Backbone as CSV, one residue per row, in Angstrom:
resi,resn,N_x,N_y,N_z,CA_x,CA_y,CA_z,C_x,C_y,C_z
1,MET,30.954,-108.681,82.846,29.843,-108.285,81.992,30.002,-106.822,81.569
2,ALA,29.695,-106.539,80.309,29.713,-105.169,79.818,28.463,-104.441,80.296
3,HIS,28.602,-103.097,80.422,27.443,-102.283,80.781,26.406,-102.352,79.673
4,CYS,25.150,-102.596,80.022,24.081,-102.719,79.034,23.396,-101.372,78.833
5,VAL,23.405,-100.887,77.604,22.701,-99.664,77.252,21.594,-100.027,76.275
6,VAL,20.380,-99.595,76.576,19.234,-99.866,75.716,18.710,-98.519,75.212
7,PRO,18.990,-98.149,73.967,18.600,-96.831,73.461,17.106,-96.543,73.598
8,GLU,16.271,-97.541,73.367,14.822,-97.339,73.477,14.415,-96.975,74.906
9,ALA,15.113,-97.555,75.880,14.827,-97.228,77.281,15.357,-95.843,77.627
10,ASP,16.563,-95.534,77.151,17.125,-94.203,77.410,16.210,-93.103,76.872
11,ALA,15.542,-93.381,75.759,14.704,-92.370,75.111,13.479,-91.999,75.938
12,ILE,13.058,-92.876,76.857,11.854,-92.572,77.644,12.161,-92.276,79.111
13,LEU,13.439,-92.231,79.483,13.776,-91.930,80.872,13.160,-90.601,81.298
14,ASP,12.515,-90.619,82.464,11.914,-89.432,83.083,10.678,-88.903,82.352
15,ARG,10.217,-89.593,81.315,8.987,-89.170,80.664,7.787,-89.679,81.464
16,GLU,6.806,-88.813,81.720,5.614,-89.210,82.465,4.599,-89.864,81.531
17,PHE,4.180,-91.074,81.904,3.123,-91.760,81.184,1.861,-91.699,82.050
18,PRO,0.829,-90.989,81.615,-0.346,-90.771,82.469,-1.131,-92.046,82.741
19,VAL,-1.665,-92.131,83.954,-2.552,-93.224,84.360,-3.675,-92.607,85.198
20,LEU,-4.891,-93.064,84.997,-6.068,-92.528,85.675,-6.191,-91.025,85.402
21,ASP,-6.842,-90.287,86.314,-7.096,-88.872,86.041,-5.922,-87.966,86.379
22,LYS,-5.152,-88.324,87.389,-4.037,-87.466,87.797,-2.739,-88.229,88.035
23,GLY,-2.720,-89.529,87.826,-1.543,-90.330,88.127,-0.580,-90.444,86.957
24,PHE,0.565,-91.035,87.209,1.542,-91.263,86.155,2.540,-92.319,86.609
25,ILE,3.287,-92.820,85.629,4.466,-93.660,85.878,5.582,-93.106,85.003
26,ARG,6.787,-93.023,85.559,7.940,-92.691,84.728,9.097,-93.600,85.096
27,LEU,9.839,-93.999,84.110,11.037,-94.807,84.318,12.166,-93.885,84.733
28,VAL,12.657,-94.068,85.944,13.727,-93.231,86.481,15.095,-93.768,86.081
29,ASP,15.237,-95.098,86.135,16.528,-95.709,85.855,16.306,-97.179,85.556
30,TYR,17.301,-97.788,84.947,17.256,-99.230,84.712,18.682,-99.762,84.738
31,LEU,18.804,-101.032,85.057,20.097,-101.710,85.048,19.941,-102.992,84.248
32,GLY,20.520,-103.002,83.051,20.447,-104.197,82.225,19.211,-104.235,81.350
33,GLY,19.170,-105.251,80.490,18.064,-105.477,79.578,18.150,-106.908,79.076
34,ASP,17.661,-107.148,77.870,17.738,-108.502,77.314,19.176,-109.027,77.319
35,GLU,20.105,-108.167,76.951,21.511,-108.578,76.873,22.031,-109.031,78.230
36,ARG,21.600,-108.353,79.309,22.071,-108.731,80.627,21.548,-110.119,81.010
37,VAL,20.321,-110.433,80.653,19.761,-111.766,80.934,20.584,-112.824,80.220
38,VAL,20.915,-112.563,78.958,21.720,-113.510,78.184,23.119,-113.638,78.780
39,GLN,23.728,-112.518,79.151,25.062,-112.554,79.758,25.055,-113.371,81.046
40,ALA,24.029,-113.167,81.864,23.957,-113.878,83.140,23.783,-115.372,82.925
41,ALA,23.020,-115.736,81.906,22.797,-117.157,81.642,24.025,-117.819,81.034
42,ARG,24.822,-117.036,80.289,26.011,-117.579,79.622,27.273,-116.962,80.226
43,VAL,27.311,-116.885,81.534,28.367,-116.143,82.207,29.761,-116.638,81.838
44,SER,29.899,-117.888,81.497,31.228,-118.418,81.194,31.660,-118.135,79.757
45,TYR,30.729,-117.612,78.927,31.072,-117.368,77.529,31.309,-115.898,77.216
46,GLY,30.683,-115.005,77.980,30.789,-113.582,77.681,29.778,-113.159,76.633
47,ALA,29.755,-111.864,76.325,28.768,-111.330,75.388,29.237,-111.497,73.952
48,GLY,28.280,-111.475,73.025,28.598,-111.436,71.613,28.975,-112.764,71.002
49,THR,28.741,-113.860,71.701,29.139,-115.152,71.164,27.996,-115.889,70.491
50,LYS,26.795,-115.334,70.565,25.641,-116.011,69.995,24.888,-115.061,69.075
51,SER,24.070,-115.616,68.222,23.297,-114.809,67.287,22.045,-114.260,67.948
52,TYR,21.424,-113.289,67.261,20.152,-112.722,67.748,19.130,-113.826,67.976
53,ARG,19.001,-114.723,66.989,18.010,-115.792,67.101,18.291,-116.680,68.311
54,GLU,19.549,-117.003,68.526,19.902,-117.871,69.657,19.700,-117.155,70.984
55,ASP,20.007,-115.852,71.046,19.815,-115.099,72.288,18.331,-115.012,72.644
56,ALA,17.497,-114.668,71.671,16.057,-114.591,71.910,15.505,-115.959,72.280
57,GLY,16.032,-117.000,71.637,15.589,-118.354,71.956,15.985,-118.768,73.366
58,LEU,17.178,-118.337,73.800,17.611,-118.646,75.161,16.698,-117.982,76.178
59,ILE,16.384,-116.714,75.969,15.471,-116.013,76.876,14.129,-116.736,76.937
60,ASP,13.633,-117.131,75.783,12.351,-117.842,75.733,12.424,-119.154,76.512
61,TYR,13.523,-119.863,76.361,13.708,-121.124,77.088,13.755,-120.878,78.592
62,LEU,14.519,-119.872,79.005,14.654,-119.577,80.435,13.302,-119.262,81.065
63,LEU,12.525,-118.428,80.402,11.242,-118.036,80.975,10.261,-119.198,80.962
64,ARG,10.239,-119.942,79.868,9.299,-121.062,79.751,9.560,-122.124,80.811
65,HIS,10.821,-122.343,81.136,11.178,-123.370,82.115,11.437,-122.798,83.508
66,GLN,11.089,-121.520,83.706,11.147,-120.875,85.011,12.544,-120.879,85.624
67,HIS,13.536,-120.653,84.765,14.895,-120.412,85.255,14.986,-118.912,85.545
68,THR,14.705,-118.539,86.783,14.391,-117.149,87.092,15.599,-116.259,87.386
69,SER,16.711,-116.827,87.838,17.796,-115.973,88.340,18.369,-115.021,87.286
70,PRO,18.502,-115.386,86.008,19.016,-114.396,85.046,18.126,-113.161,84.935
71,PHE,16.822,-113.330,85.108,15.907,-112.184,85.026,16.047,-111.268,86.247
72,GLU,16.550,-111.818,87.336,16.768,-111.002,88.527,17.951,-110.051,88.360
73,GLN,18.747,-110.247,87.302,19.890,-109.372,87.045,19.465,-108.023,86.472
74,VAL,18.225,-107.933,85.990,17.710,-106.693,85.401,16.859,-105.975,86.443
75,THR,17.126,-104.700,86.665,16.416,-103.918,87.685,15.858,-102.646,87.056
76,LEU,14.626,-102.307,87.429,13.984,-101.092,86.941,13.520,-100.256,88.134
77,THR,13.670,-98.947,88.029,13.224,-98.023,89.063,12.178,-97.086,88.464
78,PHE,11.022,-97.033,89.094,9.906,-96.218,88.608,9.531,-95.154,89.638
79,HIS,9.114,-94.004,89.149,8.463,-92.991,89.965,6.978,-93.078,89.631
80,VAL,6.152,-93.316,90.654,4.734,-93.569,90.427,3.896,-92.626,91.273
81,LYS,2.899,-92.027,90.655,1.879,-91.266,91.373,0.588,-92.049,91.269
82,LEU,-0.001,-92.414,92.407,-1.133,-93.331,92.425,-2.020,-93.073,93.634
83,PRO,-3.322,-93.398,93.547,-4.188,-93.249,94.718,-3.777,-94.218,95.828
84,ILE,-4.023,-93.817,97.053,-3.594,-94.642,98.190,-4.233,-96.029,98.154
85,PHE,-5.488,-96.136,97.722,-6.108,-97.472,97.721,-5.429,-98.389,96.712
86,VAL,-4.904,-97.833,95.622,-4.123,-98.637,94.677,-2.774,-98.998,95.293
87,ALA,-2.176,-98.030,95.993,-0.885,-98.280,96.633,-0.974,-99.405,97.656
88,ARG,-2.083,-99.492,98.374,-2.222,-100.523,99.405,-2.352,-101.920,98.795
89,GLN,-2.890,-102.014,97.581,-2.875,-103.290,96.867,-1.473,-103.580,96.335
90,TRP,-0.843,-102.550,95.834,0.482,-102.661,95.209,1.513,-103.202,96.196
91,VAL,1.500,-102.713,97.424,2.541,-103.107,98.380,2.349,-104.518,98.910
92,ARG,1.296,-105.196,98.503,1.190,-106.621,98.833,2.330,-107.401,98.187
93,HIS,2.910,-106.834,97.143,4.055,-107.459,96.467,5.317,-106.985,97.189
94,ARG,5.849,-107.825,98.021,6.893,-107.414,98.961,8.306,-107.659,98.430
95,THR,8.426,-107.937,97.139,9.739,-108.264,96.573,10.353,-107.069,95.860
96,ALA,9.973,-105.855,96.273,10.520,-104.635,95.687,11.000,-103.721,96.804
97,ARG,11.656,-102.637,96.416,12.120,-101.630,97.366,11.421,-100.326,97.023
98,LEU,10.910,-99.623,98.054,10.205,-98.386,97.752,10.443,-97.329,98.812
99,ASN,10.331,-96.097,98.371,10.319,-94.938,99.253,9.117,-94.087,98.865
100,GLU,8.238,-93.833,99.844,6.994,-93.120,99.587,7.023,-91.749,100.251
101,ILE,6.354,-90.782,99.629,6.218,-89.463,100.238,5.567,-89.610,101.608
102,SER,6.004,-88.835,102.569,5.509,-88.965,103.935,4.672,-87.761,104.326
103,GLY,3.451,-88.016,104.770,2.590,-86.963,105.285,3.030,-86.451,106.639
104,ARG,4.033,-87.077,107.246,4.591,-86.562,108.497,5.536,-85.401,108.235
105,TYR,6.176,-85.426,107.048,7.160,-84.398,106.723,6.624,-83.361,105.741
106,SER,5.695,-83.783,104.888,5.217,-82.917,103.814,3.722,-82.661,103.952
107,VAL,3.284,-81.496,103.473,1.859,-81.219,103.363,1.366,-81.870,102.077
108,MET,0.377,-82.737,102.194,-0.098,-83.491,101.044,-0.828,-82.583,100.061
109,LYS,-0.673,-82.883,98.780,-1.288,-82.083,97.723,-2.793,-82.358,97.645
110,ASP,-3.501,-81.405,97.082,-4.950,-81.527,96.895,-5.224,-82.304,95.610
111,ASP,-4.813,-83.570,95.603,-4.985,-84.449,94.443,-5.748,-85.696,94.867
112,PHE,-6.928,-85.886,94.292,-7.774,-87.023,94.630,-8.247,-87.713,93.348
113,TYR,-8.393,-89.012,93.434,-8.904,-89.789,92.301,-10.424,-89.799,92.317
114,VAL,-11.014,-89.487,91.165,-12.455,-89.614,90.966,-12.661,-90.514,89.754
115,PRO,-13.343,-91.640,89.906,-13.515,-92.551,88.768,-14.290,-91.898,87.634
116,ALA,-13.969,-92.272,86.417,-14.704,-91.800,85.254,-16.133,-92.339,85.310
117,PRO,-17.083,-91.676,84.665,-18.482,-92.135,84.718,-18.657,-93.599,84.322
118,GLU,-17.912,-94.032,83.326,-18.060,-95.420,82.861,-17.485,-96.437,83.845
119,ASP,-16.770,-95.969,84.859,-16.191,-96.876,85.853,-16.993,-96.930,87.150
120,VAL,-18.110,-96.212,87.201,-18.964,-96.221,88.393,-20.005,-97.316,88.221
121,ALA,-19.962,-98.325,89.072,-20.848,-99.480,88.934,-21.230,-100.009,90.306
122,LEU,-22.249,-100.849,90.332,-22.683,-101.496,91.559,-21.772,-102.671,91.885
123,GLN,-21.921,-103.195,93.095,-21.181,-104.387,93.484,-21.612,-105.559,92.603
124,SER,-20.637,-106.350,92.174,-20.936,-107.517,91.344,-21.734,-108.558,92.135
125,ASP,-22.635,-109.228,91.457,-23.428,-110.279,92.097,-22.631,-111.559,92.292
126,ASP,-21.622,-111.783,91.447,-20.877,-113.042,91.509,-19.395,-112.858,91.839
127,ASN,-18.995,-111.636,92.222,-17.609,-111.371,92.582,-17.605,-110.524,93.841
128,LYS,-17.291,-111.135,94.968,-17.379,-110.446,96.257,-16.394,-109.288,96.378
129,GLN,-15.346,-109.287,95.558,-14.322,-108.251,95.708,-14.296,-107.265,94.540
130,GLY,-15.317,-107.279,93.689,-15.269,-106.412,92.517,-16.598,-105.800,92.149
131,ARG,-16.556,-104.955,91.135,-17.747,-104.251,90.670,-18.382,-104.969,89.489
132,SER,-19.625,-104.638,89.226,-20.330,-105.166,88.069,-19.703,-104.655,86.792
133,ALA,-19.854,-105.414,85.732,-19.330,-104.980,84.431,-20.202,-103.892,83.818
134,ASP,-21.398,-103.718,84.344,-22.335,-102.732,83.798,-22.249,-101.424,84.584
135,ALA,-21.930,-100.343,83.889,-21.847,-99.034,84.529,-23.240,-98.510,84.855
136,LEU,-23.316,-97.611,85.817,-24.582,-96.969,86.142,-25.010,-96.043,85.001
137,GLU,-26.277,-95.697,85.008,-26.759,-94.692,84.062,-25.976,-93.389,84.282
138,PRO,-25.740,-92.617,83.210,-24.912,-91.407,83.322,-25.330,-90.461,84.445
139,ALA,-26.619,-90.227,84.612,-27.068,-89.297,85.655,-26.743,-89.839,87.042
140,ALA,-26.947,-91.134,87.242,-26.649,-91.748,88.534,-25.150,-91.738,88.796
141,ALA,-24.359,-92.006,87.753,-22.900,-91.998,87.904,-22.401,-90.610,88.285
142,GLU,-22.959,-89.576,87.677,-22.536,-88.218,87.997,-22.885,-87.845,89.431
143,LYS,-24.012,-88.351,89.909,-24.397,-88.081,91.297,-23.386,-88.717,92.257
144,ILE,-22.950,-89.936,91.941,-21.950,-90.616,92.775,-20.623,-89.871,92.711
145,ARG,-20.225,-89.450,91.527,-18.966,-88.710,91.375,-19.009,-87.402,92.151
146,ALA,-20.160,-86.743,92.130,-20.301,-85.488,92.883,-20.190,-85.737,94.382
147,ALA,-20.775,-86.859,94.848,-20.693,-87.194,96.271,-19.248,-87.481,96.675
148,LEU,-18.523,-88.197,95.823,-17.117,-88.488,96.112,-16.298,-87.197,96.151
149,THR,-16.516,-86.344,95.174,-15.775,-85.078,95.115,-16.086,-84.196,96.323
150,GLY,-17.358,-84.158,96.718,-17.733,-83.363,97.885,-17.067,-83.853,99.152
151,GLY,-17.024,-85.156,99.330,-16.361,-85.719,100.496,-14.873,-85.428,100.511
152,GLN,-14.258,-85.476,99.335,-12.827,-85.184,99.240,-12.533,-83.723,99.583
153,ARG,-13.356,-82.814,99.081,-13.162,-81.385,99.375,-13.316,-81.100,100.871
154,GLN,-14.325,-81.727,101.459,-14.540,-81.529,102.888,-13.346,-82.043,103.683
155,SER,-12.886,-83.234,103.324,-11.766,-83.843,104.033,-10.499,-83.001,103.893
156,TYR,-10.221,-82.533,102.663,-9.003,-81.741,102.468,-9.118,-80.378,103.145
157,GLY,-10.325,-79.816,103.156,-10.520,-78.551,103.864,-10.265,-78.698,105.353
158,ASP,-10.754,-79.786,105.932,-10.496,-80.045,107.351,-8.999,-80.230,107.602
159,TYR,-8.339,-80.920,106.684,-6.900,-81.169,106.805,-6.119,-79.853,106.803
160,THR,-6.387,-78.999,105.825,-5.649,-77.737,105.757,-5.966,-76.830,106.942
161,ALA,-7.204,-76.910,107.457,-7.546,-76.114,108.635,-6.713,-76.540,109.839
162,LEU,-6.521,-77.836,109.996,-5.690,-78.341,111.091,-4.228,-77.913,110.916
163,ILE,-3.744,-77.977,109.662,-2.377,-77.537,109.375,-2.221,-76.063,109.745
164,ASP,-3.210,-75.257,109.364,-3.148,-73.816,109.643,-3.157,-73.514,111.143
165,GLN,-3.775,-74.428,111.917,-3.803,-74.254,113.377,-2.493,-74.688,114.031
166,GLY,-1.610,-75.240,113.228,-0.340,-75.691,113.775,-0.367,-77.113,114.288
167,ILE,-1.467,-77.843,114.039,-1.527,-79.240,114.461,-0.457,-80.041,113.705
168,ALA,0.154,-80.982,114.376,1.225,-81.775,113.769,0.735,-82.446,112.478
169,ARG,1.565,-82.416,111.450,1.184,-82.998,110.159,0.838,-84.469,110.292
170,GLU,1.530,-85.176,111.185,1.267,-86.608,111.335,-0.120,-86.879,111.904
171,LEU,-0.708,-85.897,112.582,-2.088,-86.028,113.072,-3.093,-85.442,112.091
172,ALA,-2.745,-84.320,111.499,-3.670,-83.654,110.581,-4.051,-84.555,109.412
173,ARG,-3.174,-85.450,109.019,-3.387,-86.280,107.825,-4.320,-87.453,108.040
174,ILE,-4.633,-87.812,109.272,-5.203,-89.139,109.520,-6.625,-89.313,109.007
175,ASN,-7.335,-88.238,108.722,-8.684,-88.379,108.174,-8.738,-88.247,106.655
176,LEU,-7.602,-88.119,106.022,-7.587,-88.046,104.566,-8.001,-89.394,103.966
177,PRO,-8.779,-89.384,102.874,-9.340,-90.630,102.345,-8.373,-91.414,101.461
178,LEU,-8.775,-92.644,101.148,-7.961,-93.532,100.317,-7.830,-93.044,98.884
179,SER,-8.689,-92.121,98.469,-8.627,-91.596,97.104,-7.507,-90.579,96.923
180,LEU,-6.868,-90.143,98.017,-5.761,-89.193,97.926,-4.603,-89.819,97.147
181,TYR,-3.977,-89.014,96.304,-2.810,-89.493,95.563,-1.562,-89.436,96.435
182,THR,-0.751,-90.464,96.316,0.559,-90.508,96.941,1.595,-90.718,95.837
183,GLU,2.861,-90.635,96.176,3.927,-90.863,95.204,5.025,-91.700,95.844
184,TRP,5.676,-92.515,95.025,6.816,-93.268,95.529,7.785,-93.612,94.403
185,TYR,9.005,-93.960,94.822,9.986,-94.592,93.947,9.924,-96.082,94.241
186,TRP,9.801,-96.871,93.178,9.593,-98.321,93.311,10.627,-99.022,92.448
187,GLN,11.478,-99.806,93.078,12.544,-100.509,92.355,12.325,-102.012,92.476
188,ILE,12.421,-102.710,91.340,12.132,-104.142,91.340,12.932,-104.823,90.234
189,ASP,13.289,-106.091,90.440,13.969,-106.824,89.385,12.946,-107.397,88.405
190,LEU,13.408,-107.786,87.242,12.507,-108.173,86.153,11.700,-109.426,86.478
191,HIS,12.305,-110.388,87.147,11.578,-111.597,87.513,10.384,-111.274,88.395
192,ASN,10.599,-110.487,89.433,9.507,-110.160,90.347,8.521,-109.164,89.723
193,LEU,8.988,-108.337,88.798,8.072,-107.462,88.070,7.112,-108.297,87.222
194,PHE,7.620,-109.340,86.596,6.745,-110.211,85.808,5.700,-110.891,86.698
195,HIS,6.103,-111.267,87.897,5.133,-111.867,88.826,4.045,-110.852,89.183
196,PHE,4.448,-109.619,89.468,3.497,-108.540,89.749,2.537,-108.373,88.577
197,LEU,3.074,-108.304,87.374,2.245,-108.066,86.193,1.297,-109.229,85.920
198,ALA,1.754,-110.453,86.146,0.881,-111.599,85.916,-0.367,-111.530,86.788
199,LEU,-0.208,-111.063,88.016,-1.343,-110.960,88.934,-2.178,-109.719,88.668
200,ARG,-1.531,-108.591,88.399,-2.259,-107.316,88.301,-2.788,-107.025,86.905
201,LEU,-2.409,-107.824,85.916,-3.021,-107.723,84.590,-4.189,-108.693,84.436
202,ASP,-4.376,-109.545,85.415,-5.485,-110.493,85.373,-6.812,-109.746,85.409
203,GLU,-7.796,-110.260,84.717,-9.101,-109.591,84.627,-9.801,-109.470,85.975
204,HIS,-9.383,-110.258,86.970,-9.992,-110.188,88.287,-9.373,-109.097,89.169
205,ALA,-8.244,-108.541,88.747,-7.645,-107.443,89.508,-8.504,-106.190,89.339
206,GLN,-8.455,-105.288,90.326,-9.227,-104.058,90.225,-8.761,-103.248,89.020
207,LYS,-9.709,-102.639,88.324,-9.398,-101.957,87.073,-8.303,-100.921,87.246
208,GLU,-8.357,-100.145,88.324,-7.391,-99.059,88.498,-5.958,-99.570,88.549
209,ILE,-5.718,-100.671,89.250,-4.343,-101.188,89.299,-3.985,-101.901,88.008
210,ARG,-4.979,-102.440,87.303,-4.705,-103.028,85.993,-4.179,-101.978,85.022
211,LEU,-4.727,-100.770,85.089,-4.278,-99.711,84.195,-2.822,-99.337,84.471
212,TYR,-2.435,-99.336,85.755,-1.024,-99.098,86.081,-0.158,-100.239,85.561
213,ALA,-0.643,-101.466,85.702,0.133,-102.617,85.239,0.330,-102.582,83.729
214,GLU,-0.674,-102.138,82.999,-0.545,-102.050,81.541,0.548,-101.063,81.144
215,VAL,0.611,-99.925,81.830,1.642,-98.937,81.519,3.017,-99.463,81.929
216,LEU,3.091,-100.139,83.082,4.366,-100.733,83.496,4.890,-101.702,82.437
217,LEU,4.008,-102.527,81.897,4.437,-103.485,80.883,4.909,-102.767,79.623
218,ASP,4.186,-101.735,79.201,4.601,-100.990,78.011,5.986,-100.372,78.195
219,ILE,6.244,-99.826,79.388,7.557,-99.238,79.656,8.636,-100.322,79.676
220,THR,8.331,-101.455,80.307,9.307,-102.542,80.429,9.668,-103.116,79.069
221,LYS,8.749,-103.050,78.117,9.051,-103.518,76.763,10.170,-102.707,76.126
222,LYS,10.339,-101.462,76.557,11.425,-100.641,76.037,12.772,-101.076,76.604
223,VAL,12.752,-101.636,77.807,13.983,-102.060,78.475,14.389,-103.466,78.044
224,ALA,13.437,-104.374,77.994,13.736,-105.784,77.707,12.655,-106.369,76.805
225,PRO,12.640,-106.009,75.533,11.557,-106.443,74.639,11.473,-107.946,74.433
226,TRP,12.629,-108.634,74.316,12.569,-110.081,74.129,11.993,-110.776,75.360
227,CYS,12.411,-110.310,76.521,11.887,-110.893,77.764,10.372,-110.683,77.863
228,CYS,9.927,-109.496,77.524,8.492,-109.201,77.604,7.702,-110.016,76.590
229,GLU,8.289,-110.226,75.424,7.616,-111.047,74.416,7.410,-112.474,74.932
230,SER,8.436,-113.027,75.549,8.312,-114.374,76.120,7.327,-114.393,77.274
231,PHE,7.361,-113.359,78.109,6.425,-113.265,79.223,4.981,-113.233,78.730
232,GLU,4.709,-112.452,77.708,3.345,-112.375,77.184,2.920,-113.708,76.584
233,ARG,3.818,-114.379,75.919,3.469,-115.633,75.258,3.259,-116.776,76.256
234,HIS,4.161,-116.896,77.221,4.124,-118.075,78.087,3.393,-117.863,79.409
235,THR,3.363,-116.620,79.899,2.723,-116.364,81.190,1.340,-115.748,81.004
236,LEU,1.286,-114.584,80.345,-0.016,-113.948,80.146,-0.903,-114.769,79.216
237,GLY,-0.310,-115.325,78.175,-1.098,-116.088,77.209,-1.100,-117.583,77.453
238,GLY,-0.435,-118.032,78.512,-0.344,-119.458,78.795,-1.354,-119.917,79.830
239,VAL,-1.473,-121.214,79.961,-2.394,-121.828,80.919,-1.676,-122.975,81.614
240,SER,-1.837,-123.075,82.923,-1.298,-124.221,83.657,-2.452,-125.092,84.129
241,PHE,-2.174,-126.387,84.258,-3.205,-127.342,84.651,-2.774,-128.110,85.888
242,SER,-3.735,-128.384,86.748,-3.483,-129.283,87.873,-3.400,-130.718,87.339
243,GLU,-3.023,-131.648,88.207,-2.930,-133.041,87.784,-4.268,-133.554,87.282
244,ASP,-5.345,-133.288,88.022,-6.666,-133.760,87.598,-7.104,-133.083,86.301
245,GLU,-6.799,-131.793,86.171,-7.164,-131.084,84.936,-6.395,-131.649,83.754
246,PHE,-5.128,-132.008,83.978,-4.335,-132.558,82.883,-4.879,-133.921,82.447
247,ILE,-5.315,-134.725,83.405,-5.943,-136.015,83.069,-7.213,-135.778,82.255
248,GLU,-8.002,-134.808,82.695,-9.232,-134.461,81.977,-8.916,-134.033,80.543
249,LEU,-7.891,-133.226,80.392,-7.516,-132.744,79.071,-7.061,-133.898,78.174
250,LYS,-6.251,-134.797,78.704,-5.781,-135.936,77.914,-6.941,-136.829,77.500
251,ASN,-7.885,-137.042,78.416,-9.050,-137.859,78.079,-9.823,-137.248,76.914
252,ARG,-9.978,-135.953,76.945,-10.734,-135.283,75.872,-9.983,-135.323,74.557
253,LEU,-8.677,-135.108,74.608,-7.883,-135.140,73.385,-7.856,-136.536,72.768
254,ASN,-7.892,-137.561,73.622,-7.859,-138.951,73.151,-9.242,-139.479,72.791
255,GLY,-10.264,-138.636,72.996,-11.619,-139.084,72.714,-12.077,-140.178,73.652
256,SER,-11.545,-140.164,74.869,-11.870,-141.213,75.827,-13.324,-141.132,76.254
257,ALA,-13.941,-142.268,76.439,-15.331,-142.341,76.889,-15.429,-142.346,78.408
258,GLU,-14.257,-142.260,79.081,-14.286,-142.267,80.536,-15.031,-141.047,81.061
259,SER,-15.681,-141.217,82.204,-16.383,-140.095,82.812,-15.383,-139.058,83.287
260,SER,-15.841,-137.828,83.383,-14.963,-136.748,83.789,-14.404,-136.982,85.184
261,VAL,-13.128,-136.657,85.364,-12.512,-136.778,86.692,-12.789,-135.529,87.522
262,LEU,-13.343,-134.500,86.873,-13.633,-133.245,87.560,-15.129,-133.118,87.805
263,LYS,-15.480,-132.572,88.933,-16.879,-132.419,89.311,-17.142,-131.005,89.812
264,GLY,-18.375,-130.564,89.705,-18.815,-129.314,90.326,-17.988,-128.104,89.916
265,LYS,-17.560,-127.348,90.927,-16.818,-126.119,90.690,-15.498,-126.367,89.966
266,ALA,-14.866,-127.509,90.270,-13.598,-127.827,89.617,-13.796,-127.982,88.111
267,LEU,-14.896,-128.614,87.716,-15.192,-128.781,86.297,-15.517,-127.428,85.657
268,GLU,-16.245,-126.587,86.390,-16.573,-125.253,85.870,-15.315,-124.429,85.644
269,ARG,-14.375,-124.489,86.591,-13.124,-123.735,86.436,-12.328,-124.238,85.242
270,PHE,-12.315,-125.564,85.061,-11.601,-126.147,83.932,-12.214,-125.697,82.612
271,GLU,-13.534,-125.729,82.525,-14.216,-125.316,81.302,-13.943,-123.846,81.003
272,GLU,-13.936,-123.020,82.036,-13.672,-121.603,81.850,-12.227,-121.375,81.402
273,LYS,-11.312,-122.167,81.961,-9.901,-122.039,81.584,-9.718,-122.393,80.111
274,ILE,-10.360,-123.458,79.672,-10.275,-123.864,78.269,-10.899,-122.800,77.372
275,LYS,-12.019,-122.258,77.818,-12.749,-121.273,77.024,-11.994,-119.967,76.877
276,SER,-11.434,-119.490,77.976,-10.795,-118.181,77.964,-9.364,-118.223,77.481
277,GLY,-8.681,-119.354,77.724,-7.274,-119.434,77.366,-6.381,-118.599,78.237
278,LYS,-6.853,-118.255,79.459,-6.091,-117.415,80.357,-5.760,-118.167,81.631
279,GLN,-4.659,-117.740,82.263,-4.268,-118.305,83.548,-5.304,-117.985,84.604
280,LYS,-5.748,-118.967,85.375,-6.741,-118.750,86.451,-6.130,-119.052,87.793
């Protein structure tokens, strides 16, 4: 296989793309792109034997039919600055390699995440793991932001006081809050990156990690635009059905008078899936 160079990706190497109030993502390196996926799929033919239309069509076919190994040939390395609570959600995806800054070796920076006023909301009534879609009144939101900022200042002041006393960094850090920013290098192949994005771009994911996922996708489009186009069309914009849901769908399309095979919550989920057009 020939070395794959993607000029659009080279143009953004090491550029910081801001996320949240103090975070960022930058593409450190990449290996391969759309061409590498095509080369891997047509390994016995070599590069340059097919047209643009056929290459893009092959990528679309591979992704649509979940032939994943050619996408694993493409690797991206990111430098990410993110709040610790976002990082703890992020590392649930165990199919990547990462190196994170260590508070045992380094004195942590005075960088904390404070949500914007429009992102301060009460607990959702119908989502046990998320916030309401309605933000608090501006005055109430500012009071919450001030309380968060005050707690962060107190915590960091206590931390630096312990450092100044000579207390071991690995102990001094333990009371620092989840809003503290951390940094890491995160390397992942394209197949597993798409899996990460499918989950973290979902509307049920926490907003803060969704914003990181949106920037990751924008950067990845520079590396492998055809692959990302297929991913958006078939994964982000696609819907899968269970066996019972598929029977229900066929009955409706055929105008069948048979009673619904779905009941209760299952029927509600099906109706929502049809309505939204999104993967659930």
